[in-house]
Every structure is written in C-alpha cells, then in structure tokens.
C-alpha positions as CSV (number, residue, x, y, z in Angstrom):
1,F,-4.9,73.5,75.3
2,S,-4.0,74.9,78.9
3,P,-6.7,75.7,80.8
4,S,-5.1,77.9,82.8
5,R,-3.6,80.4,79.8
6,H,-6.1,82.8,78.9
7,L,-7.8,82.3,75.5
8,T,-9.6,85.2,73.6
9,L,-12.0,83.9,71.1
10,C,-13.2,86.3,68.0
11,I,-16.2,85.5,65.3
12,K,-15.9,87.0,62.1
13,P,-19.3,85.9,59.8
14,L,-18.4,85.8,56.0
15,R,-19.6,88.4,54.6
16,G,-23.3,88.0,53.3
17,S,-23.9,84.9,56.0
18,S,-26.9,84.4,57.3
19,G,-29.0,81.6,58.6
20,A,-27.8,81.9,62.5
21,N,-27.8,83.8,65.9
22,I,-24.5,83.3,67.6
23,Y,-24.9,83.1,71.3
24,L,-22.3,82.9,74.6
25,E,-23.7,80.6,77.1
26,K,-23.0,80.4,80.6
27,T,-24.9,78.3,83.4
28,G,-27.2,78.6,81.2
29,E,-27.9,82.3,80.5
30,L,-27.4,83.0,77.0
31,K,-25.7,86.4,75.3
32,L,-26.6,86.8,72.1
33,L,-23.2,87.9,70.5
34,V,-24.8,87.4,66.5
35,R,-27.5,88.9,65.2
36,D,-28.4,86.9,61.8
37,G,-27.2,89.8,59.0
38,D,-26.2,92.2,61.9
39,L,-22.2,92.4,61.7
40,G,-20.8,95.3,58.9
41,P,-17.6,94.8,57.2
42,G,-14.3,94.2,60.2
43,Q,-17.1,93.5,62.9
44,A,-15.7,90.7,65.2
45,P,-16.8,89.9,68.7
46,C,-14.8,88.9,71.1
47,F,-14.7,86.8,73.7
48,G,-12.6,85.1,76.6
49,F,-13.1,81.2,77.0
50,E,-13.8,81.5,81.0
51,Q,-16.8,83.9,79.4
52,G,-18.9,80.8,78.5
53,G,-19.3,78.7,75.5
54,L,-21.1,79.0,72.0
55,F,-24.6,78.5,70.8
56,V,-25.9,78.5,67.8
57,E,-29.6,78.9,66.8
58,A,-30.3,78.5,63.4
59,T,-32.9,81.3,62.0
60,P,-35.9,80.4,59.9
61,Q,-35.5,80.9,56.5
62,Q,-37.9,81.5,53.2
63,D,-35.6,79.8,50.7
64,I,-36.0,76.3,52.0
65,S,-33.1,75.4,48.8
66,R,-30.5,77.0,50.5
C-alpha cells in the first residue's frame, strides 16, 4: 500500500445484519456512514482513505444471546 495512491473503500453490510453504527472519523469528528439496519439491498457508502478512518459503535440489543 502506498499512501500517495488514491484509495476508495466501500462498506456493504450483509443483508439482515444489525448491531452497529459505522462512522467516518477524522480529527475527532464523526460522520455517520451506516445506521444500524438502515441500508437496503445494493447500497454501499464509499469514501476515500484520506477522508478519515472507520469508527464502529455497537448498538444496544434486547437479545444478548446474539
């Protein structure tokens, strides 16, 4: 991997997956990319590596056996 090259990443959660919000984080600010359970089939938000890193937040679950 060369940092000088442009890199685009896309996130495509599995159908029916849940349990987390996914954010793009840069300089302490969070931008929501994927809200728990909101993406429909075929949706995959993309971002450039230079835009920041990923931050994953677990969401509360009623059934903790999952």
